[in-house]
PyMOL CGO cylinders between C-alpha atoms (Angstrom):
from pymol import cmd
from pymol.cgo import CYLINDER

trace = [
    CYLINDER, 114.60, 124.11, 99.90, 116.63, 122.63, 102.73, 0.3, 1, 1, 1, 1, 1, 1,
    CYLINDER, 116.63, 122.63, 102.73, 113.63, 122.69, 105.05, 0.3, 1, 1, 1, 1, 1, 1,
    CYLINDER, 113.63, 122.69, 105.05, 111.47, 120.94, 102.46, 0.3, 1, 1, 1, 1, 1, 1,
    CYLINDER, 111.47, 120.94, 102.46, 114.12, 118.24, 102.04, 0.3, 1, 1, 1, 1, 1, 1,
    CYLINDER, 114.12, 118.24, 102.04, 114.19, 117.74, 105.81, 0.3, 1, 1, 1, 1, 1, 1,
    CYLINDER, 114.19, 117.74, 105.81, 110.38, 117.48, 105.99, 0.3, 1, 1, 1, 1, 1, 1,
    CYLINDER, 110.38, 117.48, 105.99, 110.42, 114.89, 103.19, 0.3, 1, 1, 1, 1, 1, 1,
    CYLINDER, 110.42, 114.89, 103.19, 112.86, 112.81, 105.22, 0.3, 1, 1, 1, 1, 1, 1,
    CYLINDER, 112.86, 112.81, 105.22, 110.74, 113.12, 108.36, 0.3, 1, 1, 1, 1, 1, 1,
    CYLINDER, 110.74, 113.12, 108.36, 107.59, 112.18, 106.44, 0.3, 1, 1, 1, 1, 1, 1,
    CYLINDER, 107.59, 112.18, 106.44, 109.24, 109.08, 105.05, 0.3, 1, 1, 1, 1, 1, 1,
    CYLINDER, 109.24, 109.08, 105.05, 110.53, 107.97, 108.47, 0.3, 1, 1, 1, 1, 1, 1,
    CYLINDER, 110.53, 107.97, 108.47, 107.34, 108.45, 110.50, 0.3, 1, 1, 1, 1, 1, 1,
    CYLINDER, 107.34, 108.45, 110.50, 105.51, 105.29, 109.27, 0.3, 1, 1, 1, 1, 1, 1,
    CYLINDER, 105.51, 105.29, 109.27, 108.45, 103.16, 110.38, 0.3, 1, 1, 1, 1, 1, 1,
    CYLINDER, 108.45, 103.16, 110.38, 109.54, 104.98, 113.52, 0.3, 1, 1, 1, 1, 1, 1,
    CYLINDER, 109.54, 104.98, 113.52, 106.20, 105.48, 115.27, 0.3, 1, 1, 1, 1, 1, 1,
    CYLINDER, 106.20, 105.48, 115.27, 105.19, 101.78, 115.45, 0.3, 1, 1, 1, 1, 1, 1,
    CYLINDER, 105.19, 101.78, 115.45, 108.70, 100.97, 116.71, 0.3, 1, 1, 1, 1, 1, 1,
    CYLINDER, 108.70, 100.97, 116.71, 108.39, 103.62, 119.41, 0.3, 1, 1, 1, 1, 1, 1,
    CYLINDER, 108.39, 103.62, 119.41, 104.91, 102.32, 120.33, 0.3, 1, 1, 1, 1, 1, 1,
    CYLINDER, 104.91, 102.32, 120.33, 106.19, 98.75, 120.56, 0.3, 1, 1, 1, 1, 1, 1,
    CYLINDER, 106.19, 98.75, 120.56, 109.17, 99.87, 122.62, 0.3, 1, 1, 1, 1, 1, 1,
    CYLINDER, 109.17, 99.87, 122.62, 106.93, 101.76, 125.01, 0.3, 1, 1, 1, 1, 1, 1,
    CYLINDER, 106.93, 101.76, 125.01, 104.74, 98.66, 125.34, 0.3, 1, 1, 1, 1, 1, 1,
    CYLINDER, 104.74, 98.66, 125.34, 107.80, 96.57, 126.24, 0.3, 1, 1, 1, 1, 1, 1,
    CYLINDER, 107.80, 96.57, 126.24, 108.81, 99.16, 128.84, 0.3, 1, 1, 1, 1, 1, 1,
    CYLINDER, 108.81, 99.16, 128.84, 105.25, 99.19, 130.22, 0.3, 1, 1, 1, 1, 1, 1,
    CYLINDER, 105.25, 99.19, 130.22, 105.13, 95.40, 130.56, 0.3, 1, 1, 1, 1, 1, 1,
    CYLINDER, 105.13, 95.40, 130.56, 108.57, 95.23, 132.17, 0.3, 1, 1, 1, 1, 1, 1,
    CYLINDER, 108.57, 95.23, 132.17, 107.89, 98.03, 134.65, 0.3, 1, 1, 1, 1, 1, 1,
    CYLINDER, 107.89, 98.03, 134.65, 104.76, 96.28, 135.94, 0.3, 1, 1, 1, 1, 1, 1,
    CYLINDER, 104.76, 96.28, 135.94, 105.87, 92.67, 136.53, 0.3, 1, 1, 1, 1, 1, 1,
    CYLINDER, 105.87, 92.67, 136.53, 103.44, 92.01, 139.37, 0.3, 1, 1, 1, 1, 1, 1,
    CYLINDER, 103.44, 92.01, 139.37, 100.38, 92.82, 137.26, 0.3, 1, 1, 1, 1, 1, 1,
    CYLINDER, 100.38, 92.82, 137.26, 101.11, 89.98, 134.81, 0.3, 1, 1, 1, 1, 1, 1,
    CYLINDER, 101.11, 89.98, 134.81, 100.49, 91.98, 131.64, 0.3, 1, 1, 1, 1, 1, 1,
    CYLINDER, 100.49, 91.98, 131.64, 100.59, 89.68, 128.63, 0.3, 1, 1, 1, 1, 1, 1,
    CYLINDER, 100.59, 89.68, 128.63, 103.27, 90.95, 126.23, 0.3, 1, 1, 1, 1, 1, 1,
    CYLINDER, 103.27, 90.95, 126.23, 101.59, 89.16, 123.33, 0.3, 1, 1, 1, 1, 1, 1,
    CYLINDER, 101.59, 89.16, 123.33, 98.69, 91.58, 123.73, 0.3, 1, 1, 1, 1, 1, 1,
    CYLINDER, 98.69, 91.58, 123.73, 100.46, 94.78, 124.78, 0.3, 1, 1, 1, 1, 1, 1,
    CYLINDER, 100.46, 94.78, 124.78, 103.25, 94.73, 122.20, 0.3, 1, 1, 1, 1, 1, 1,
    CYLINDER, 103.25, 94.73, 122.20, 100.91, 94.65, 119.15, 0.3, 1, 1, 1, 1, 1, 1,
    CYLINDER, 100.91, 94.65, 119.15, 98.64, 97.15, 120.90, 0.3, 1, 1, 1, 1, 1, 1,
    CYLINDER, 98.64, 97.15, 120.90, 101.57, 99.53, 121.31, 0.3, 1, 1, 1, 1, 1, 1,
    CYLINDER, 101.57, 99.53, 121.31, 102.57, 99.03, 117.69, 0.3, 1, 1, 1, 1, 1, 1,
    CYLINDER, 102.57, 99.03, 117.69, 99.03, 99.72, 116.48, 0.3, 1, 1, 1, 1, 1, 1,
    CYLINDER, 99.03, 99.72, 116.48, 98.76, 102.83, 118.65, 0.3, 1, 1, 1, 1, 1, 1,
    CYLINDER, 98.76, 102.83, 118.65, 102.12, 103.99, 117.30, 0.3, 1, 1, 1, 1, 1, 1,
    CYLINDER, 102.12, 103.99, 117.30, 100.92, 103.38, 113.75, 0.3, 1, 1, 1, 1, 1, 1,
    CYLINDER, 100.92, 103.38, 113.75, 97.75, 105.39, 114.43, 0.3, 1, 1, 1, 1, 1, 1,
    CYLINDER, 97.75, 105.39, 114.43, 99.79, 108.21, 115.97, 0.3, 1, 1, 1, 1, 1, 1,
    CYLINDER, 99.79, 108.21, 115.97, 102.01, 108.20, 112.89, 0.3, 1, 1, 1, 1, 1, 1,
    CYLINDER, 102.01, 108.20, 112.89, 99.00, 108.46, 110.59, 0.3, 1, 1, 1, 1, 1, 1,
    CYLINDER, 99.00, 108.46, 110.59, 97.65, 111.39, 112.62, 0.3, 1, 1, 1, 1, 1, 1,
    CYLINDER, 97.65, 111.39, 112.62, 101.04, 113.14, 112.47, 0.3, 1, 1, 1, 1, 1, 1,
    CYLINDER, 101.04, 113.14, 112.47, 101.24, 112.62, 108.70, 0.3, 1, 1, 1, 1, 1, 1,
    CYLINDER, 101.24, 112.62, 108.70, 97.71, 113.95, 108.24, 0.3, 1, 1, 1, 1, 1, 1,
    CYLINDER, 97.71, 113.95, 108.24, 98.57, 117.05, 110.29, 0.3, 1, 1, 1, 1, 1, 1,
    CYLINDER, 98.57, 117.05, 110.29, 101.77, 117.56, 108.30, 0.3, 1, 1, 1, 1, 1, 1,
    CYLINDER, 101.77, 117.56, 108.30, 99.75, 117.41, 105.07, 0.3, 1, 1, 1, 1, 1, 1,
    CYLINDER, 99.75, 117.41, 105.07, 97.38, 120.10, 106.37, 0.3, 1, 1, 1, 1, 1, 1,
    CYLINDER, 97.38, 120.10, 106.37, 100.27, 122.42, 107.22, 0.3, 1, 1, 1, 1, 1, 1,
    CYLINDER, 100.27, 122.42, 107.22, 101.58, 122.29, 103.64, 0.3, 1, 1, 1, 1, 1, 1,
]
cmd.load_cgo(trace, "trace")
């Protein structure tokens, strides 16, 4: 029962956490490459969308395991 409760908490956090992680990684990517002039207005939403997609894939895999 305790493991199920933990998995419920993880499932509810993934849709919010993964886009934030993707956006944060995009910010890090843009700031680590200042000489390449990456546009943060493109890379930040791209990172958020990729994080959202990764979250959906993780949730789908978690549903298959159940």
